[in-house]
N, C-alpha and C positions, 0 to 999 in steps of 0.2 A: 802185776799190780802197778809197777812203775809206768808201764805203757798206758794203763787205764787212767792214771792220774794225769799223764801228759796229754792224752786225748781229750780229757775233760777240760783241761786248761786251754787248749786250742779252741774248743767249742765255745767256752765261756768268753774268751777274748773276741772271737768272731761275732758272736751274737750281741754282746754288750756294746760293741762299737757301731754296728750297722743297723740298729733298730730304726733309725730315721730315714734310711734309704729304701725307697720303694722300687724294687727291680722291674716292676711292670710300668712304671711311669715313663711315658713317651713311647711305649710299645703298643702296637695295634692289637685289637681283639683277636683271639684265637691263635696268637703266636705262642709257640711252646719254647720255654727257656730251660736250660740245664739247672741242676741242683748242685750247688757247691759242696763238695765233700762226700757226695753219694751219687755215683753214676747211674744207679738204677732208679733214681727219682727224677722228677721234672716238675715244672710249673706250667699251667695254662693261664695266660693273661686275659682277663675279662674286665673291661671298664677300670683299668689300672689296678686291679686286684689280682694277686698271685694265688692261684688255686693249686695246691700240692697234689701230685699224682705219683703213682709208682708203677714201673713196668712189671709185667708178669715175671715170675721167678725164672732166672736164667737169662734174662735180657737186660741190656743197658740202653740208656737214652743217648741218641746221637743228635746233637744240636743242628748239624748241617741239614739233615733230612727231616728234623723235628719228629722223630719217631723212635720207637724201641726196636732194637735189632740185636744181633748176636754180639757178645762182648768183644770178639776180635775184629768186628767191623765198626764198633761205636767209637766216635771221637769224643772222649770225655774231657772235662776241664782239667788242666794241669794240676799237679800237686806242688805246693810250695816247698822249696828247699831252704837251707840255711842262708843261701846267697840272696842279696837284694835283687828283686826282679819284679815283673808284673806281667799280667796277661789279660786279654779281653774277656769280659763276661759275655759269652757268645749271644748274638742276636739282640743285644741291647743298644749297641753303638756308643752309648754314653757311660756305661758302668765298666769298671775294671777291678782287678784284684791286685793289690800291692802286697808283695811278700817280703818279709824280713824276719830272720831268725826262725824260719819255718812256720810263721804265723800268717794266715791270710787276712787281709784287711780290705773290705769292700769299699770302693771309692766311686765317686760320680762326677762327671763333667757337667758344668752348668751353661746356661745361656746359649744353647745350640752348639757348643763345642763338642767334639767327639774324641774318644780315646784313640790314640795312635800307637799301635803296637811296635812300630819301627823306632819310636822315640821314648816309649815308656811314660807318656804323659798326655794330658788333655791338649787338644790342638784345634786349629781352625778347620771347619768341615771340608774346605777345598783341598786339604792335604790328606784327608782320610776317605771321604766319599763313601760312607757306610749307609746302607739302606736296609740292612738285614732285620731291623726292628719293625719293618712294615709288611714284609712278605709272609703270608700265612700258607699253610699246606692246603687249605680249602680254596681251590681254584674254580672260578666261574668263567667258562669260555665266552660267555656273552657279555662279560664285564671284566675285561683284562685290566690289571693294574699297571699303569705306566708311571714311572718315577723319574723326575729330572735329576741329572747329575749335579753334584755340588762342586765338581772339579773342572768340568768342561761344558760349554754351552752347546756343543754338538753331540754330546753323549747323553744317553738315557738308559733306564733299566726297565725290564719287563719281569713281573713276578709270575713264576710258574712253579706250582707244586712246592711252595715254600722257599724257593731260591730266586735270587735276583740275577738276571742275565743281562750283562752290559751290551748295549747296542750303540752304533755310531751313525750319525747322519752322513749323507754324501757331502763331498767337499763343497764348502760355500753355504751350507744350510745349517740351521740351528734347531734344536728341539723346542717346540712350542707346547707348553703344558695345557693351553686352552683347547687345543684340538688333538693333543697327544699325537703329534705328527712332526715331521721335519719341515721347516718353513724358511722363508727368506729372512735374513737378519733384521730387515726393516719392520717385520711383524713380531719380533721377539724382544722382550725386555730382559736381556741377560748380560750381566757384566761380572765376570769372574777373574780375579787377579791372583796369581800365585808366583812367588819368586823362589828361586833355587836356594836351598838352605843346607846347612851342615849340622844337624842335631844328632848327637850320638846317644844310643841306648845305654842302659846301665852296664851291660856286658862289655861294652867297648870303652866307656868313660865312667868308671866307678865314682859315685859321689864322694865328696870329702867327708871325713868324720866330723860330727858335730862338736863345736867348741863351747858348748854349754853343758851343764850337769842335767842329764835326763832323769826323770823320776824312775825309781827302781822297778816299779810295777806299772803295767798298762801301756796303752798306745796313746801317743799325744802328738799334736801338731802345733808348732809355734812360729810366729813371724820372724824373719831374719832382718838384719839391718838393711840389707838390700831388698827393695820391694818386690823384685822378681824371684826371690828365693824364700825358702822356709825350712824349718827343722822337722824332721820325722823321727820320733823317739819310740823305742820299743823295749820295755823291760830293762831300762838302764843304759841301753845303747842308742846311738843316734847318728843320723847323717844329714847333710845339707842337700836338699833337692832344689832344682831350678824349674821355673815355669817355662813354657814355650815363649820365645821372643815375641813381644807384643802383649803378653799377659803379666799380671801381677798377682801376688798372693792376697786373698781375702781372709783375714783372720776370723771373721764371723762365720763364714761357711766352710772355712778350712780347705779351700781349693783355689786354683788359679782361675782368674777371670779377666775380662777386658776392663781397663781402668774406669771407663764410663759407667760400668754396671755396678760398681762398688759404692755404696752409700755410707 
């Protein structure tokens, strides 16, 4: 009975908080997404609409191959523990799950930012370079999908059977999306800048405890005095989270964004 009540509480907390997040937003048609909390279910994205499906009995969904397979071969989404952590909502690039006190909270990065599993937060795309939201398992050999890299001008991806395979141009050449080929730099308009950083994940640099009184029930996000930080409260407990350097917290959308995008 206690387990049933606890499970219902988790289900209610998850659904009440994430009703406004469309997991298929920004995901190409016919891309299959995992179902949080049930590895035998999955979604098919069509025109930004998530269509729920279930694997045949005895099979689980594997997000990497976008197919149902044997349970011991399926890579299911992780399960939240009591510790503060996060993980990517596979194949979306912009959605992730924030865990605290065992409760999953679906979050979304805005304005072209992508979730960085190495830092547990939204980040600039050149530090993530995720294209999994584009590659579908339905491959047309006569119309191969080429994707330019967000991290390097000489790098690109080819979608094959639902997976993105990284490729590199020969030295001195850059990828040209107009011809889907490696070309001379003078013919390519590409400028990507990335500096070396030292941003620690939650496991290596645990956030500080919140210095405010958090509501005893529910999940809440509040702005901090520092514009690049914010409070994350869960059922009376709270921590202070930091945005990626260069981003600030937007209290309206309750996420980190570039300052010029906040009105």
